[in-house]
Backbone as a ProteinNet text record, in pm:
[ID]
protein_1_A
[PRIMARY]
XXXXXXXXXXXXXXXXXXXXXXXXXXXXXXXXXXXXXXXXXXXXXXXXXXXXXXXXXXXXXXXXXXXXXXXXXXXXXXXXXXXXXXXXXXXXXXXXXXXXXXXXXXXXXXXXXXXXXXXXXXXXXXXXXXXXXXXXXXXXXXXXXXXXXXXXXXXXXXXXXXXXXXXXXXXXXXXXXXXXXXXXXXXXXXXXXXXXXXXXXXXXXXXXXXXXXXXXXXXXXXXXXXXXXXXXXXXXXXXXXXXXXXXXXXXXXXXXXXXXXXXXXXXXXXXXXXXXXXXXXXXXXXXXXXXXXXXXXX
[TERTIARY]
164	337.8	287.2	210.2	173.6	145.2	20.9	-46.2	26.9	105.7	232.4	343.7	309.9	433.4	378.9	249	132.6	117.3	117.8	97.9	187.2	305.3	432.9	470.5	446.3	492.6	405.6	279.2	182.3	240.3	305.3	322.9	455.4	538.5	657	627	500.7	441.8	422.8	363.2	299.9	396.4	488.1	633.2	684.6	691	777.6	620.9	562.4	407.6	456.9	461	447.3	567.4	693	802.9	825.6	741.1	772.2	679.2	590.1	452.3	525.7	569.4	653.4	760	836.4	948.3	869.8	761.5	689.9	649.4	593.2	505.7	632	739.1	829.4	877.3	889.3	925.1	835.2	669.4	587.1	613.5	600.7	652.4	774.6	898.6	996.9	934.5	877.4	802.6	751.2	645.4	545.5	613	686.4	800.3	856	899.5	970.9	863.7	724.2	629.3	561.1	589.3	527	576.3	758.4	851	781.4	658.9	663.3	458.4	389.4	283.1	229.4	29.4	-28.5	-2.6	-21.3	-51.5	-160.6	-274.4	-404.7	-417.4	-370.6	-318.8	-275.7	-116.8	-29.9	-107.7	-228.2	-302.8	-395.5	-466.5	-552.1	-458.6	-342.6	-304.4	-247.9	-224.8	-202.2	-277.9	-379.9	-517.6	-562.7	-566.3	-592	-474.8	-343.7	-294.1	-247	-309.3	-340.3	-458.8	-617.4	-669.5	-684.2	-548.2	-509	-431	-414.7	-359.1	-417.7	-547.9	-597.9	-757.6	-751.9	-918.4	-867.7	-713.5	-757.3	-741	-696.7	-698.3	-854.2	-974.6	-1103.6	-1138.7	-1096.3	-1177.9	-1072.8	-1001.8	-926.2	-976.8	-1029	-1147.6	-1254.3	-1296	-1458.8	-1545	-1447.3	-1475.4	-1599.1	-1658.8	-1747.6	-1813.1	-1904.4	-2033	-1976.1	-1908.2	-1814.4	-1816.8	-1830.4	-1838.6	-1944.7	-2046.3	-2140.2	-2081.7	-2187.8	-2146.6	-2234.3	-2227.8	-2345	-2272.2	-2376.8	-2328.3	-2274.7	-2297.1	-2226.5	-2174.4	-2199.3	-2183.6	-2047.4	-2006.3	-1898.4	-1827.6	-1841.8	-1702.1	-1673.2	-1784.5	-1742.4	-1647.8	-1761.6	-1651.6	-1516.3	-1510	-1358.6	-1300.2	-1351.1	-1292.4	-1251.4	-1338.8	-1299.4	-1123.7	-1126.6	-1003	-876.2	-899.8	-808.6	-804.6	-880.2	-832.5	-745.5	-778.7	-686.3	-567	-571.9	-437.8	-282.3	-414.2	-287.1	-244	-302.3	-279.6	-170.3	-225.3	-136.9	20.9	-5.3	136	233.5	181.4	231.2	318.2	216	270.9	411.4	382.1	478.4	597	579.5	736.6	755.6	701.6	805.3	919.2	867.9	967.4	1045.7	1046.9	1069.1	1151.9	1264.2	1337.9	1204.5	1201	1175.1	1170.5	1313.9	1305.5	1224.6	1219.4	1157.6	1015.8	947.5	808.4	754.1	852.6	790.8	833.1	936.6	919.2	791.7	730.8	584.4	486.6	488.7	388	393.6	465.6	470.9	415.6	322.7	328	154.4	115	20.1	-117.2	-17.3	-44	-142.2	-23.9	-11.9	-201.4	-160.6	-312.3	-439.4	-441.8	-553.8	-600.9	-460	-540.3	-597.3	-534.8	-635.4	-736.8	-751.5	-846.3	-987.6	-936.7	-1026.9	-1103	-1099.2	-1182.6	-1300	-1291.4	-1435.4	-1484.8	-1446	-1496	-1536.8	-1493.2	-1506	-1555.1	-1542.2	-1569.6	-1508	-1378.3	-1286	-1214	-1150.4	-1104.2	-944.6	-899.2	-722.1	-664.7	-608.8	-541.3	-505.7	-431.5	-345	-202.9	-176.5	-8	-16.7	-98.3	-48.9	-111.7	-139.5	-227.2	-18.1	10.7	165	252.7	233.8	314.3	315.4	152.3	108.7	191	180.9	232.3	387.1	430.5	615.4	630.8	520.7	562.1	576.4	452.7	421.6	548.5	586.4	749	821.6	851.6	933.3	912.4	798.4	767.9	835.3	845.6	913.8	1025.5	1077.4	1252.6	1229	1176	1193.5	1232.3	1067.5	1020.1	1154.1	1199.5	1236.5	1176.1	1064.1	1039.8	1061.9	1170.4	1196.4	1337.8	1361.2	1461.5	1462.4	1504.9	1457.8	1529.2	1437.2	1481.3	1522.5	1477.3	1581.1	1494.4	1318.9	1245.3	1171.5	1102.8	1005.7	813.3	828	679.3	600.2	525.9	412.9	464.5	497.3	543	490.1	572.3	574.8	428.3	337.7	262.5	116.2	162.4	43.1	93.3	227.9	184.3	143.6	144.2	20	-85.9	-121.5	-231.8	-287.1	-195.9	-227.4	-196.1	-123.7	-142.5	-258.5	-332.8	-454.3	-591	-577.2	-691	-707.9	-519.9	-476.3	-532.7	-538.1	-534.3	-755.1	-789.7	-925.9	-973	-925.6	-972.4	-944.9	-827.3	-781	-887	-921	-1042.6	-1195.8	-1231.5	-1297.7	-1291.8	-1202.2	-1175.7	-1206.5	-1175	-1177.5	-1360.5	-1398.5	-1599.5	-1614.8	-1604	-1637.6	-1534.5	-1451.7	-1433.1	-1511.7	-1628.9	-1696.4	-1805.7	-1865.7	-1913.9	-1862.9	-1751.1	-1710.5	-1537.3	-1516.3	-1441.7	-1303.8	-1148.2	-1094.3	-1059.9	-1095.4	-1119.7	-1202.6	-1341.1	-1401.9	-1356.5	-1315.1	-1267.3	-1167.7	-1029.9	-960.3	-985	-1100.1	-1175.4	-1250.4	-1319.3	-1404.4	-1388.4	-1220.2	-1135.5	-1037.3	-1025.3	-949	-1007.6	-1109.6	-1208.2	-1257.4	-1294.3	-1399.5	-1284.6	-1166	-985.7	-971.2	-961.4	-962	-1043.3	-1142.5	-1251.5	-1267.4	-1234.1	-1268.8	-1144.8	-1019.7	-892.5	-918.6	-919.2	-929.4	-1015.5	-1143.9	-1197	-1156.4	-1082.5	-1052.5	-941.6	-817.5	-714	-760.1	-888.9	-880.9	-846.8	-907.4	-826.4	-742.5	-634	-462.7	-385.3	-486.6	-423.8	-303.1	-207.4	-81.3	-94.5	-51.4	-51.3	105	115.3	189.6	330.8	405.2	499	607.7	640.1	667.2	719.2	809	972.9	849.8	767.6	663.4	575.1	536.8	440	498.8	663.5	724.4	692.5	743.3	685.8	540.2	483	313.3	315	382	319.3	403.8	484.5	610.5	469.3	439	373.5	219.8	148.5	67.7	63.7	182.3	199.9	255.1	381.6	421.1	264.8	169.4	20.6	-27.9	-11.6	-125.7	-40.7	57.4	142.9	115.2	144.3	209.9	46.7	-91.6	-230.7	-215.4	-218.4	-217	-155.3	14.8	110.6	38.6	10	-29.3	-141	-234.3	-340.2	-374.6	-262.3	-215.2	-126.2	-55.3	11.9	-72.6	-187.5	-277.6	-366.9	-370.2	-467.2	-365.7	-224.1	-145	-116.6	-147.3	-84.1	-134.2	-108.5	-236.5	-148.7	-214.6	-151.9	-34.5	-33.5	58.6	191.1	172.4	332.3	361.6	325.2	309.6	353.8	258.4	213.6	355.8	484.7	629.5	752.3	706	757.7	647.3	606.9	571.8	715.4	751.4	871.6	976.7	973.1	1082.5	1096.8	967.8	956.5	1064.8	1057	1231.4	1357.1	1378.8	1528.6	1516.6	1408.9	1454.5	1396	1336.8	1291.8	1484.9	1552.5	1703.2	1772.8	1780.6	1852.2	1844.6	1701.9	1609	1689	1672	1754.6	1889.5	1921.1	2089.1	2123.1	2060.1	2089.1	2044.5	1910.9	1869	1891.2	1851.1	1920.7	2042.2	2117.3	2208.8	2237	2124	2089.3	2086	2179.7	2091.3	2083.3	2037.8	1941.3	1969.7	1995.2	2019.6	1977	2086.4	2105.5	1994.1	1899.5	1825.4	1667.7	1660.2	1581.8	1613.6	1683.8	1776.8	1704.6	1708.3	1626.1	1509.6	1460.6	1291.9	1284.6	1251.5	1233.5	1227.3	1337.2	1380.2	1221.3	1194.1	1092.4	940.4	946.1	836	806.2	935.4	932.4	912.7	966.3	969	836.2	798	687.9	540.4	569	429.6	480.9	571.2	608.3	563.7	600.9	515.4	346.9	354.3	136.8	108.9	166.8	163.8	141.1	249.3	251.6	192.7	150.7	30.8	-99.7	-138.6	-272	-238.5	-110.5	-154.2	-154.9	-63.7	-103.5	-287.7	-329.5	-475.6	-562.5	-483.5	-603.5	-559.9	-451.3	-411.6	-470.1	-447.5	-592.5	-720.5	-751.2	-965.9	-1037.3	-1076.3	-1132.8	-1271.8	-1269.4	-1354.8	-1486.2
-3648.6	-3589.5	-3473.6	-3472.8	-3405.4	-3342.9	-3337.3	-3224.3	-3094.3	-3192.4	-3100.8	-2999.5	-3117.7	-3019.7	-2905.6	-2888.3	-2805	-2705.5	-2700	-2641.1	-2549.8	-2615.4	-2574.6	-2475.3	-2517.8	-2454.6	-2288.5	-2320.1	-2204.9	-2073.3	-2138.7	-2083.8	-1985	-2041.6	-1960.2	-1851.9	-1903.6	-1739.5	-1697.6	-1733.5	-1597.8	-1496.9	-1574.1	-1519.1	-1467	-1475.3	-1406.5	-1273.9	-1267.9	-1173	-1064.5	-1139.7	-1044.6	-943.1	-1009.7	-928.1	-874.4	-856.1	-768.3	-679.2	-655.9	-564.1	-491	-565.2	-491.9	-367.5	-429.6	-350.3	-236.3	-266.5	-130.4	-36.5	-82.2	22.1	112	34.5	147.9	242.5	197.6	258	411	328.4	437.3	533.8	514.7	625.4	666.5	660.5	754.6	871.5	833.3	911.2	1003.9	1004.4	1060.1	1149.6	1096	1172.7	1249.8	1259	1349.1	1502.3	1404.2	1498.4	1561.4	1534	1649.5	1752.5	1748.3	1865.5	1962.5	1990.2	2059.4	2075	1981	1983.7	1983.5	2031.7	1994.1	1849.2	1778.5	1669.7	1649.4	1666.3	1617.8	1638	1726.6	1682.8	1595.8	1564	1428.6	1308.1	1296.9	1148.8	1181.4	1295.5	1316	1211.3	1293.8	1236.9	1118.3	1045.3	934	836.6	819.1	810.3	792	888.8	899.4	819.2	832.2	740.1	619.3	585.8	448.9	371.2	484.2	468.5	450.2	525	517	461.4	295	235.7	136.8	158.3	-26.1	-11.4	71	92.4	15.7	23.3	-33.1	-209.9	-253.2	-389.6	-430.2	-340.2	-334.7	-344.6	-302.8	-279	-385.4	-456.3	-598.9	-681.9	-675	-843.2	-809.2	-681.2	-670.3	-649.1	-621	-651.8	-580.7	-477.8	-385.2	-412.2	-563	-546.9	-601.7	-610.3	-654.5	-571.2	-432.6	-357.4	-267.8	-346.2	-293.2	-302.6	-246.6	-262.6	-282.5	-335.9	-305.7	-223	-207.1	-131.4	28.7	102.5	209.5	260.4	287.5	415.8	371.8	236.5	196.4	193.2	188.2	240.2	394.5	460.8	616.4	657.7	591.5	526.7	511	429.6	400	506.3	539.8	617.5	805.4	815.3	883.1	910	763.1	670.6	714.4	714.8	667.6	790.1	907.3	1052.9	1122	1092.6	1124.1	1065.4	905.2	827	885	935.1	959.6	1089.2	1213.1	1300.6	1300	1301.3	1211.4	1198.5	1099.6	1020.5	1078.8	1143.5	1260.7	1341.6	1413.2	1528.4	1463.9	1301.5	1279.5	1203.9	1153.6	1123.9	1241.1	1391.5	1454.7	1513.8	1437.6	1556.8	1443.2	1336.4	1219.6	1143.5	1065.6	979.9	880.7	807.3	669.7	609.9	546.9	438.7	434.2	589.5	703.6	636.7	658.4	638.4	514.6	432.7	269.7	218.2	268.7	224.2	234.8	302.5	374.4	307.2	307.6	274.2	90.2	19.6	-132	-134.2	-21.5	-138.9	-138.6	-125.8	-135.1	-280.6	-390	-509.5	-535.5	-418.4	-401.9	-408.3	-302.5	-126.7	-283.5	-298.7	-352.6	-530.8	-584.5	-703.6	-658.3	-503.8	-432.8	-398.7	-390.5	-264.2	-372.4	-540.6	-636.6	-675.2	-617.1	-613.6	-565.3	-399.6	-379.2	-377.7	-423.7	-399.3	-527.7	-650.1	-788.2	-894.1	-821.4	-883.1	-1016.5	-992.3	-1070.7	-1121	-1224.9	-1267.4	-1247.5	-1148.3	-1190	-1154.4	-1298.7	-1321.8	-1244.6	-1239	-1147.4	-1145.6	-1259	-1249	-1174.5	-1228.4	-1092.9	-962.3	-916.8	-806.7	-725.4	-832.9	-811.4	-758.7	-900.5	-848	-676.5	-668.4	-540.5	-412.2	-449.3	-376.4	-290	-450.7	-452.8	-407.3	-436.5	-395.8	-219.9	-113.5	-62.6	40	-15.1	37.6	63.8	11.2	55.5	173	210.9	300.9	449.4	400.1	485.2	488.6	403.4	378.3	443	475.1	549.3	672.8	733.4	858.8	964.9	832.4	934.3	1069.9	1063.4	1156.1	1257.2	1184.1	1235.4	1327	1296.8	1370.2	1495.4	1606.2	1759.9	1746.5	1767.1	1794.8	1624.7	1515.1	1393.1	1320.9	1410.1	1339.1	1439.5	1466.8	1524.5	1501.6	1512.4	1500.5	1559.4	1613.5	1666.7	1560.3	1513.6	1460.1	1277.6	1249.2	1136	1087.7	1172.8	1202.2	1167.8	1277.4	1173.6	1079.2	1053.1	907.3	811.1	854.3	725.5	724.1	868.9	880.5	849.6	847.7	709.2	592.9	570.6	397.7	352.1	424.8	373.7	395.1	534.3	487.8	403.7	312.5	231.7	71.9	75.3	12.7	-53.9	79.6	39.7	49.2	101.9	29.4	-93.9	-168	-322.3	-386.1	-329.4	-400.3	-451.7	-294.2	-296.7	-357.5	-351.6	-469.6	-606.2	-605.3	-774.9	-792.1	-681.5	-710.3	-718.9	-585.6	-596.1	-696.3	-777.6	-799.6	-982	-1001.9	-1175.5	-1112.5	-1010.1	-994.2	-887	-870.6	-799.2	-825.5	-824.2	-872.2	-803.7	-819.7	-698.3	-610.8	-635.6	-517.9	-465.5	-467.8	-390.2	-322.1	-368	-276	-151.9	-206.6	-81.4	1	-46.1	85.4	156.7	110.3	230.5	317.1	264.2	344	424.7	375.9	530	591.8	580.4	639.2	738.1	726.1	826.1	885.4	817.7	880.9	982	945.9	1062.3	1198.1	1128.3	1240.7	1353.2	1296	1346.2	1415.8	1408.1	1453.3	1540.6	1552.8	1613.2	1752.9	1718	1851.5	1908.6	1885.7	1933.9	1975.5	1970.6	2039	2181.6	2120.3	2241.5	2375.8	2464.2	2584.4	2618.5	2518.9	2532.8	2422	2405.1	2276.6	2397.7	2291	2375.8	2337.9	2362.3	2283.3	2174	2100.7	2003.7	2029.1	2045.8	2054.3	1922.5	2042.2	1914	1791.5	1802.7	1721.5	1590	1620.2	1537.7	1471.6	1416.5	1387.7	1226.5	1207.3	1125.7	1022.3	1114.2	1026.7	1041.2	1068.7	1057	917.2	890.8	800	636.6	688.3	625	511.6	668.1	613.9	549.2	591.9	548.6	373.9	332.3	154.1	75.2	186.6	90	55.6	153.7	141.4	63.3	58.1	-72.1	-202.9	-217.8	-323.3	-408.1	-269.6	-340.4	-392	-306.4	-405.8	-530	-526.2	-676.5	-792.9	-744.4	-876	-879.7	-789.3	-772.9	-893.7	-838.1	-939.3	-1067.5	-1106.8	-1199.2	-1296.5	-1230.2	-1278.7	-1347.3	-1308.2	-1373.9	-1448.9	-1461.4	-1544.1	-1665.8	-1688.8	-1803.3	-1907	-1792.9	-1846.6	-1799.4	-1859.9	-1792.9	-1667.2	-1576.7	-1454	-1485.6	-1589.5	-1614.3	-1645.4	-1733.2	-1747.4	-1603.8	-1595.2	-1413.9	-1303.4	-1268.3	-1168.6	-1109	-1194.3	-1180.9	-1065.9	-1139	-1077.4	-900.1	-893	-740.7	-667.6	-700.9	-641.5	-620.6	-692.9	-613.4	-488.7	-455.2	-299.2	-203.9	-243.5	-157.3	-155.2	-296.3	-335.6	-259.7	-230.6	-121.6	5.4	36.2	187.3	229.7	119	166.8	191.1	130.4	128.8	244.2	319.8	357.3	510.7	519.3	647.6	677.7	563	584.2	620.7	505.2	556.7	696.5	731.4	838.7	1016.5	966.1	1083	1094.5	993.6	944.7	950.9	900.1	934.3	737.6	730.5	589	583.2	493.7	500.7	526.4	580.6	587.5	446.5	402.4	264.5	279.2	434.3	425.9	342.8	387.7	382.5	224.7	164	13.3	-92.9	-41.1	-70.6	-102.6	30.8	59.2	-51.5	-68.6	-93.3	-245.9	-311.1	-484	-485.5	-428.3	-457.1	-466	-386.2	-337.3	-492.3	-509.3	-624.3	-737	-768.9	-868.1	-920.3	-808.3	-837.4	-838.5	-774.1	-831.5	-984.8	-995.6	-1145.5	-1225.9	-1231.6	-1287.9	-1305.9	-1193.8	-1178.3	-1265	-1270.5	-1324.8	-1533	-1471.9	-1698.9	-1741	-1604.8	-1672.3	-1734.9	-1596	-1616.5	-1768.9	-1812.7	-1919.7	-2018.3	-2037.3	-2143	-2163.6	-2030.3	-2001.3	-2084.5	-2043.2	-2141.7	-2288.6	-2345.7	-2486.5	-2555.5	-2488.3	-2556.6	-2551.6	-2412.9	-2390.4	-2542.2	-2599.4	-2695.4	-2646.8	-2654.9	-2583.9	-2620.7
-559.6	-625.4	-675.7	-828	-904.6	-861.9	-757.1	-693.4	-557.8	-591.7	-465	-486.7	-654.9	-713.6	-726.1	-835.3	-885.1	-731.8	-634.3	-512.7	-518.2	-530.5	-437.9	-597	-688.4	-795.7	-854.8	-769.5	-779.7	-634	-551	-418.9	-483.1	-557.6	-579.9	-729.3	-797.8	-899.1	-785.5	-685.1	-579.8	-538.8	-488.1	-436.1	-534.9	-688.5	-790.7	-822.2	-822	-855.1	-704.6	-637.1	-479.7	-506	-510.5	-479.6	-633	-767.1	-876.2	-871	-756.1	-773.9	-674.7	-560.7	-451.7	-496	-621.2	-668.4	-766	-798.5	-912.7	-831.8	-714.7	-635	-568.5	-541.2	-490.9	-618.3	-708.7	-832.6	-842.7	-870.4	-872	-732.1	-603.5	-516.4	-509.4	-574.7	-630.5	-699.9	-789.4	-892	-860	-762.5	-680.6	-616.5	-525.1	-470.4	-547.7	-669.9	-738.4	-793.6	-840.3	-882.5	-734.1	-620.5	-483.8	-486.8	-583.4	-581.1	-615.9	-755	-813.3	-784.1	-736.7	-774.1	-636.5	-567.1	-457.9	-418.1	-335.3	-304.8	-326	-385.9	-398.9	-539.5	-611.5	-720.4	-798.9	-709.9	-760	-689.7	-621.4	-625.4	-730.5	-770.3	-876.8	-1005	-1016.9	-1162.5	-1162.9	-1014.3	-1006.3	-1067	-1026.2	-1094.9	-1169.1	-1252.9	-1403	-1472.2	-1468.7	-1536.2	-1521.9	-1428.9	-1396.8	-1487.3	-1420.3	-1515.6	-1655.9	-1720.8	-1876.2	-1930	-1819.1	-1834.7	-1809.4	-1711.4	-1750.7	-1815.3	-1891.1	-1989.9	-2087.1	-2161	-2297.4	-2242.9	-2142	-2036.9	-2048	-1964.9	-2047.8	-2142.1	-2224.6	-2381.6	-2455.4	-2393.4	-2488.9	-2443.8	-2269.1	-2187	-2257.1	-2254.3	-2291.4	-2175.6	-2085	-1895.5	-1872.7	-1889.6	-1876.9	-1817.5	-1854.8	-1768.3	-1631.9	-1618.8	-1479.5	-1374.8	-1427.9	-1305.4	-1295.9	-1261.3	-1158.1	-1021.6	-992.3	-814.7	-678.7	-623.7	-504	-350.1	-306.9	-202.1	-230.6	-343.4	-423	-251.7	-160.5	-27.8	29.5	5.2	78.6	-15.6	-157.6	-254.7	-213.6	-245.5	-169.7	-55.6	87.5	170.5	164	84.8	11.8	-15.8	-99.7	-230	-129.7	2.2	110.1	144.7	188.8	298.8	148.1	53.1	-26.6	-67	-110.9	-124	11.1	145.8	226.2	280.8	226.3	219.8	141.4	-15.2	-86.1	-72.5	-15.3	-8.3	101.7	239.4	348.2	298.7	182.1	167.2	95.6	-20.7	-127.4	-33.7	71.5	184.2	254.9	292.2	343.4	319.8	213	86.6	63.6	28.1	-44.4	103.8	209	334.8	376.4	423.8	459.4	296.9	367.9	307.8	260.9	84.1	81.3	196.6	272.1	380.9	479.3	511.2	652.1	599.1	473.3	542.1	478.2	433.3	401.9	592.3	635.5	740.5	827.4	801.5	882.7	881.2	723	619	626.4	643.4	660	802.8	886.3	1033.3	951.3	860.3	803.1	897.9	839.6	924	1035.5	1119.5	1260.6	1293.9	1235.2	1235.2	1113.2	1051.8	1015.3	1111.6	1168.7	1289.2	1379.7	1446.1	1543.7	1486.8	1383.5	1378.4	1303	1312.8	1246.5	1369	1490.5	1612.5	1636.5	1615.8	1598.8	1458.9	1367.6	1210.8	1186.6	1247.9	1224.2	1321.9	1473.2	1553.7	1586.9	1530	1544.2	1692.9	1744.3	1848.5	1834.1	1949.8	1917.4	2025.2	2008.2	2134.5	2214.8	2377.6	2434.6	2369.5	2270.4	2249.7	2119.4	2090	1937.2	1965.3	2050.6	2129	2140.4	2246.1	2253.5	2144.6	2013.2	1914.5	1863	1861.6	1807.8	1883.3	1990.6	2060.4	2035.3	2052.2	2052.7	1838.7	1798.1	1649.4	1677.4	1704.1	1744.7	1804.3	1896.8	1945.3	1884	1761.4	1621.7	1605.7	1594.4	1561.7	1625.6	1754.6	1852.9	1848.9	1773.8	1733.8	1651.7	1552.2	1415.7	1417	1529.1	1536.8	1602.8	1751.8	1872.5	1876.4	1972.9	1994.3	2102.3	2164	2281.7	2244.8	2091.8	2099.8	1997.6	1992	1945.5	1822.7	1686.6	1593.3	1530.3	1541.5	1538.8	1466.3	1360.1	1291.4	1266	1166.7	1074.9	1129.3	1241	1309.7	1226.5	1158.4	1103.3	993.9	887.8	803.7	824.9	948.6	991.7	1022.6	1073.1	1127.3	1031.1	919.6	780.5	718.8	722	695.2	742.5	940.4	990.1	971.5	945.7	876.4	777.8	638.2	554.8	575.6	622.3	696.8	700	840	934.3	790.9	720	624.2	529.3	483.3	444.1	449.1	564.1	659.6	676.6	651.5	667.5	522.6	464.2	305.4	291.7	299.3	285.6	354.5	522.6	592.8	446.8	445.7	323.4	225.9	164.4	32.6	89.7	193.8	280	238.7	298.5	299.7	146.1	47.1	-53.7	-204.5	-146	-191	-226.1	-160.3	-142.9	-287.5	-341.3	-403.9	-520.3	-554.2	-664.2	-692.8	-830.2	-832.6	-862.2	-825.4	-814.8	-903.7	-1036	-1111.3	-1093.9	-1033.9	-1000.5	-926.1	-818.7	-676.1	-759.3	-817.7	-917.6	-948.2	-1091.2	-1154.6	-1068.7	-961.1	-930.6	-800.7	-746.1	-684.7	-754.4	-825.1	-927.6	-981.3	-1073.8	-1118.8	-952	-820.5	-709	-701.5	-658.6	-612.4	-693	-812.7	-907.5	-940.4	-923.9	-953.8	-835.9	-673.2	-556.5	-555.2	-571.7	-561.4	-631.3	-769.6	-855.8	-836.5	-811.2	-763	-665.8	-570.7	-431.9	-456.4	-583.7	-602.7	-781.5	-815.7	-893.8	-840.4	-745	-717.4	-751	-682.9	-674.2	-796.2	-932.1	-1008.6	-1100.6	-1120.7	-1183.9	-1306.4	-1444.4	-1564.8	-1571	-1604.7	-1607.3	-1735.4	-1646.4	-1697.3	-1828.9	-1909.5	-2031.5	-2000.7	-1906.6	-1864.4	-1715	-1660.9	-1591	-1668.4	-1776.4	-1840.3	-1886.2	-1851.3	-1881.9	-1685.5	-1602.2	-1476.8	-1496	-1531.1	-1500.5	-1575	-1692.9	-1765.5	-1715.6	-1629	-1528.2	-1416.3	-1383.8	-1253.1	-1292.2	-1394.3	-1451.2	-1459.9	-1542.6	-1589.1	-1432.8	-1389.4	-1218.6	-1150.5	-1136.8	-1108.5	-1148.6	-1247.6	-1313.8	-1309.9	-1329.5	-1365.9	-1183.5	-1055	-929.9	-890.1	-942.8	-876.6	-1018.5	-1081.8	-1141.3	-1090.2	-1013.4	-1018.1	-878.8	-766	-650.5	-634.4	-714.9	-741.6	-786.2	-906.2	-952.3	-791.5	-726	-613.5	-528.9	-445.3	-342.8	-394.9	-550.7	-639.6	-662.1	-681.8	-660.2	-526.1	-455.4	-324.7	-169.9	-58.4	50.2	129.8	184.5	256.4	324.8	405.8	454.2	415	303.2	176.9	76.1	80	0.8	74.1	215.6	243	315.1	360.7	422.6	283.5	211.4	78.5	83.2	76.3	114.3	211.5	245.5	308.5	260.6	120.7	46.5	13.7	32.7	-40.5	62.1	201.3	206.4	184	141.1	38	-106.6	-138.1	-228.5	-201.1	-122.1	-51.5	-19.2	69.3	100.4	11.7	-122.6	-269	-373.7	-344.4	-474.5	-406	-244.4	-189.4	-156.8	-205.4	-242.7	-298.1	-423.2	-636.3	-617	-624.1	-619.1	-547.8	-390	-310.4	-246.1	-263.9	-170.3	-61.9	-0.1	204.5	214.4	272.3	376.3	579.2	582.5	666.2	821	910.9	1025.3	1085.4	1195.5	1291.1	1324.9	1406.6	1468.9	1358	1240.9	1164.5	1093.5	1112.1	1035.2	1178.5	1306.9	1433.8	1417.8	1435.5	1416.5	1278.6	1208.1	1108.4	1104.9	1128.4	1191.6	1270.6	1372.6	1493.6	1413.2	1350.8	1251.1	1192.5	1074.1	1020	1097.6	1177.1	1248.8	1244.9	1346.5	1430.1	1276.6	1214.3	1118.3	1047.2	1031.3	978.2	1084.5	1184.6	1342.5	1317.4	1314.9	1302.9	1196.1	1037.8	968.9	979.6	1000.4	1045.9	1154.8	1252.6	1303.9	1236.1	1175.6	1152.3	1010	953.5	955.3	998.1	1134.8	1179.8	1311.4	1286.6	1299.8	1233.4	1100.8	951	954.8	999.7	955.1	1148.3	1251.5	1310.2	1350.3	1299.1	1281.3	1184.1	1244.4	1165.7	1041.5	944.3	818.8	902.7
[MASK]
++++++++++++++++++++++++++++++++++++++++++++++++++++++++++++++++++++++++++++++++++++++++++++++++++++++++++++++++++++++++++++++++++++++++++++++++++++++++++++++++++++++++++++++++++++++++++++++++++++++++++++++++++++++++++++++++++++++++++++++++++++++++++++++++++++++++++++++++++++++++++++++++++++++++++

């Protein structure tokens, strides 16, 4: 009884951490959208990493965790950083021109892409039913984009978000591999450092001075990014992905609310339908992963 109660408490704690993490990430993305109106995409990506590093460094000093930052397979970290630079640049470019709701509706196809990419990356067997779910989920993207309707959607920013999602999915699969020999703190630190250096170097020629009113936004980006990373790590360490994973889709609710409160925009009917297809399919895939884990003997 006590074991079951403790497990249930841990799962509720994991769900709470996931909801909190998704909320602060939505705040961070809204701040990035605001910054993208005045600075280039690569500069915004660099500032996002630096601001989070400044928040993370005191934690490292307090825990005296520097010795845990050693890495193996450094080229894989460099490759992940390259994916991160492309992902951040594309995301910032896209979110500047799309609403937060539109951006998230496309970005939340990541679980579908990760499932598909796990076949060539890890040689995993994906059942025919899951391939059908992936195709059905991606059809939700067509409903969102409506490429058959002229002017229905800004296709170039949408393509940038799709590329950002692909890079994020590849990076997540790398984390799955690197996580076997590195702590979450190590992965976060080197990712932020390498992406910050790389995007900053690429943005150097067109770097703009930071306007005084934007320092507060940068502080918010750093704090939200650090808290989000910490809480999402705690979420997955408190409960299985099949329990906390579906709550990542609460991001859409925050996006709808932020768009309405800050930019006075509301989602269209087709965006709601397409989002429902993407979210519903993602939850079904997560649930199938849970069933496979239960049915597979240790």
